[in-house]
N, C-alpha and C positions, 0 to 999 in steps of 0.2 A: 287077437292081434292080427292086423290086416297084412296083405302080401307085401306092399311097399315097405312097411315097418320091418318085417322079417328080413327083407333083402338088405335094408340098411344095416341091421344088426349083423347079418352074415358078413357083409363087406367089412364091418368094423373088426370082427374077429379075425378076418383074413389078413388085414394090414397091420394089426397091432404088433405081431412079432417083428415085422420089419422096422416099425417105428422104434421098438425097444432097442434095436441094434444101432440105429443111426441117431437117436435122440442125444443131445448134448448133455453133459454132466451139469448138475446144479452149480450155480455160481457161488454158493455159500450157505450158511445156516439161515433158516427162515427169520425174517425181521418182525413177524407178527403171528399171533395165534389166530385161528378161525374166529369169526364173529359168533357170539352167543346171544341171540335175541331175535327181534322181529322188526317190522317197519316203524314201530313206536320208539323202540330203544334197543340198542345192542352194545355188547361189551367185548373188548379183546385186550390182550397184552401186546405191547410193542417194545421193540428194542431201542436203546439209545446209546450215546457215546459219552463215557465219563470224562470229566476234566483231566488234563494231563497230570499224571502222578497220583490220581485218586486211589484210595484203598478200597473202593467199592465199584460195583457195576451199576449201570443205569438202565431202568426200564420205565414203562409208563402204562397206566391203566386208562384206556380210551373208552369213553362212553359216547356213542353216536345217537342223537335224539332226532326224531321226526319233527316235521313242522308243527308248531304250537305245543310240543311236549317239552317239559322242563324237569330237572332233577335238582337235588338240594346240596347245599354246603354243609360243613360240619356243624354249624348252627343254622337251623332252617328258617329262623324268624318267627312270625306269628303262627305259622302252621307248617306241616310237613314233617318228614322223618329224615335224619341224616343218614348217609350211606355207611355201611359197616363193611370194612375190608378185612378179610381173613387170609393170611398167607401161611397158615399152619401146615398145609400139605406140601410145602416146598422141600426140595432136596438140596443138601449142602448149602443151606441158607441160615446164617446165624441171626441176621436181623434184616427186615425189610421196612425201611422208613419212608412212609408215604408223605408227600408234600401237597398242600392245598393251593392251587392257583387262585388268584383273586376272583371273587364271585361278583354277581350283580343282583340288584333287587328287582322284584316283579310283583304285580298284583296277584293275589291268590285267595280266592274265596272271601273277598271283603277285607282282607288284611294284606300285609306285606310279607312276602317270603324272600329268602336269599338262596341263590343257587346258580344254575347254569342252563343254557339253551344251546341248541345246535350241535356243538361238539366240544368236549372237554377232555384234556389229558392230565392225569394226576401223576407227576413224576414219582418214581420209587428208587431209593438208594438201597442197593442190595449188597450186604456184607456176607461174604462166604465163610463157611466153617474152615474149609481148606482152600486157600486162594490159588492153589496150583491146579485145582480141578474145576470143571464146569459146574454150573448149578441149574436147577430147574425151578423156576418161580411158578407156584400154583396159587391161583386166586379163587376164593369163594366170596362173592359179593352179594349182599342184600341191600337193595336200594328202592327208592320210590320214584315214580314218574307221575307227572301231573299235566293234565290238559284242563278239562272242566272238573273232572274227578281225579283223585289220586289212586294209583295202582301199585301195590307192592310187587317187586320183581326180584328174581334171583339170577345170578349168572356164574358160570365157571369158566376158567381159562388156564392154560399151561403154556409156558414158553421156556425153551432152553436158552441159557445165557453162558457166554456172550452170544448175542443174537446178531442178525444182519443189521445193517445201518441205513436201510432205505427210509425208515421212519425216524431217524435221529433228529432231523430238523424240527419235527413236530414236538418231540420230547424236549429239545433245547428251548423252543419257544414257550412251552409250558413252564419250564424251570425259570424262565425270565419273568413270568407272571406270578411266581410265588412271592408273597410280600417279604420285603427286606426288613429285618429287625433293626429298629432304631430306638433311641432313648427319647423319653418325653422331654419336650423342649428343644429338640434338635433344630438347628438353624438352616437345614437344607431347603431346596425349593419345594420338595414334597415332604411334609412333616406334620406331626401332631404336636402342636406347640404347648397346649395347656388344657387342663380339665378343672372346672370350678363348680362349686355348689351354688346355683343361682337362687334357689328357694329351699329353705330347710323344712323339716317336718318329718312325719313318719315315712313319707315317700319323697325324698329330695329330688329336685329337678337339676340335672347336670347339663352343663354347657361345655362343649369341646371346641377349642379353637384350632383350626388347621391351616396349613399353607399349601397351595397348589400352583403349578405353573399357569401363567396367563393363558386364557383361552380354553382351559380344560375345566370341565365341571367335575368336582370330586364327589365321592360318596363315602360314607362312614358306616361301620358296623361295630357293634359292641357285644362282648361276651362276658359272662360271669366267671367266677373262679372255678365253678364245677358245672357239670352237665345239667344239674337240676335247677339252675338259674334260667329264667325265661325273660330276658330283658326285651323291651320294645326296640324296634329298629329306629335309630336316631333320625330326626328330620332336620332339613336345612332351617337355620334360624338367623339368616342375614349375614352381612359382612362387617368386618371390623374396619376402623379408620386406616389401618395399614395395609389393606388389601387382603387380609386373611378372611377365611370363611368360618362360620359357626354352625354347629349341629347341637341339637338339644334332645333330651329324653328324660322321662320320669323314671326314677329307679324303682320300677315295678317288677313283678315276677320274681321277687326274692323268696327263696324257700322258707317255709315255716321254721322259726327258731334261729334263722341266720341273721347276723348283724351286718347291715350294709356299710356302716362306718368302719373304716379300716380294711374293707375288702379290696382286692386287687382285680381290676377289670382288664381285659385284653381288647384293644382298639385296633381296627384294621381300616386304613385309608386307601381308597382306590381312586386313581386318576388316569384315565386312558389305559395305556399298556403297562403302567407302573403301579406298584402298591407298596405300602410300608405298614408295619404293625409295631405296637408298643404296649407296655403294660403301665397302668396308672392306679395308684392307691387313692381311695376316696377318704379324704381327711375331714 
């Protein structure tokens, strides 16, 4: 170690006791845990503000992704691995209910994947065992990130709740992007109006009719009734005479032995900053 470095360290040790005396007290509890990751991807827990009168606390799992890196939704599409969130190590937590913000589609190795880029916050509703005491939310996350190749990643984070509120706006914005549950055939400006079987056969072709506000290009995602279904990502299939849009996909990727007729699919419609989801039975 050279002389200038030693002198700087010596000065630091001399002035630290004085700083300890005059440093102001912390303004409140931390609003976020430290980042766990690197330049490609990193994870932290952040605090949020629950709605008035809510019986739960609000937090968020934030994933920060580097340029060109992406991660996956609960249904990853043609390729990829969905993230796995584990809150089992938490203290005074009865339930931690994670919500999924609306995703986007992107090209991935010759197919179409579903997920997130840049930055995403997953809201978490935290129900305490004893609501009179604070809680510690502990996260163990296994997820995948993709650029040209996909890389498995693990992350760990802990945050005491209630937390500070400097990140509350980001969590609130993420909650607003969680799809609203609506009924099939809803008449709202953003809605999944109908699902029909356009072509019968061993692998029926389904057409989904949706409504979206003028000037907004919608997107649609379809999930099977269980994780072993691997449905194709619906593709745009034109417009209806009433200004509605259509998406179509072949009912492929059905698990061996499963009967597609009578199965219930979950459909998620995304348009700009809003999203809705509904369930639909294939008759």
